[in-house]
N, C-alpha and C positions, 0 to 999 in steps of 0.2 A: 289748366283748371286748376281748381284754391283747396280740392283735398289735399289733403294732411298725410294723405298714402300712396301710395304708386305714382305717384308724380308723372305728366309721361307715358304712362302703360293706357293704351286701351281696357277697360272696364266694365260688366254692363251693371245695372244698378244692383246698390248691394245694401243692405240692414240690417238692423238686429226687433226683436218682438220685443216688446214694451214690458215689463210687469206688470207696472201701473196697468194696462187696458186688460189683465189676467184677473183683478183688482186686491191684488196685495197694495196696503198698505203705502202711503209716496215712494211708490215703485221699487220695493225691496224687493227680495225674493223668500220675506221668509211665511212660513205659516207654519199653526202649528193647529188644525183645525176648530179652534176658537172659535167663528164664527159660525158656525154651524154648517158650514162647506164637507161635505165628503173629498177624499183621495178622490173617486173615480170621478166628482165633477170638476174637481182640480186637472188633473188629468184632461179632461177636455178641453177645458179652460187653457190651459197654458196647447196644444195641440190647432187649436180653434186658432191661435191669439201667433203661432209658429205663423202656420198656413194666412193670414193673417197682414200678416206681416211682410210678407213676400208682394203681395197685390198694393198695400201701402206707398212701399218702398217703388215699386216700379211706377204707382201712379208720382207723385213728389216729384220722382229724378227728372219721372219724360214726358208729364204734364200728358199720357195718356187715360181718358177718361171712362174709371172703374167697370164698367158694362158696355167697356169695349174688349174690354179680357177674359179670358179665359180664368175658368178658376185650376188653382196654385197644381200640379205634376208635376210629384218627388221622382228628381233623377239620380241623387247619389248624396254621398257624406263625402266631406275630404280635408283635409290641414293642408294648408300652404306650408310655402317653410319656410315659416316663423312660428311655425304648432298652432296657427290659431286657427279652430277647426269652421270649417264652410259646410253651410246645406243649401243645396243648389234646388232649384225648383225652373221646369218648365210655365212660360203666361204664355196664351197665343191671343192675338188682339185681331180685332178685323178692317182694321184702321190699314188703308196701305202705305209706299213709302216718303209718295209726298206728305201724307198726314198725319202720320208720327213728324216727320222734319219741322212742320208748321210746331208744333205740340211742344217739343222738348225746349225752345226757347220762352215757354212762356210757363215752366213747370213750377210749382213752389221749390224748388230743390236746383233753380238752372245753374246754379253756380257750379256746382259741382261736375259740371261737363261743358265740356267745349267746345265737343262738334258728334257728330252719330256716323258712325261706319255699316255699311252692310256692306256682308260676306259671306256667297254663297253658300250653305254648308255642305254641301255635295264637295268643293275645293278649298276644304276649312285646313286641309292638311298642309297645304300654299301655302295659307295665311301668311304673309313674310311680318304685320302690323306687332309691335311688343305687345305683347299679353299679359294679361298678371298671369298667375297658376290658377288662380278660379275660373277666368273666363280660357281657359285651356282647357281644360279638363272639364267646365258644362261644353265644350261643341265634343271633347270626346261623349260625353255621355252623351249629348245629344245622337251623336253617327250610335248608337248599341240600341238607339229605341227603335 
């Protein structure tokens, strides 16, 4: 795949919230209240964007229609070996594996993935695929749900 990090490793959809979606000017993260918004309003907007960005990344990277996805469920927080923080979400879909395979090639950001693999959660400990730290952490969080 053409991604800049974790080449050759299996990873799920990932991304980050966009400050511009919260209403910060020019995509910056500066807020001084001069626009009339209150801190609680800002907090609500930031939280909404954090959860919505999980949905947006799944849609962009897999081609899964948003109406087939559940609301994101917060599973955990972690830092990878380089100390980059990650927030882990679970999203479920009503699509079957065939529909998921069909959609991934049509995804807006299909270039980020070169294959899709399904692995049973019950045997996640036996997974011998080269996984990113984030994917290993997500497996662990899923087992504890």
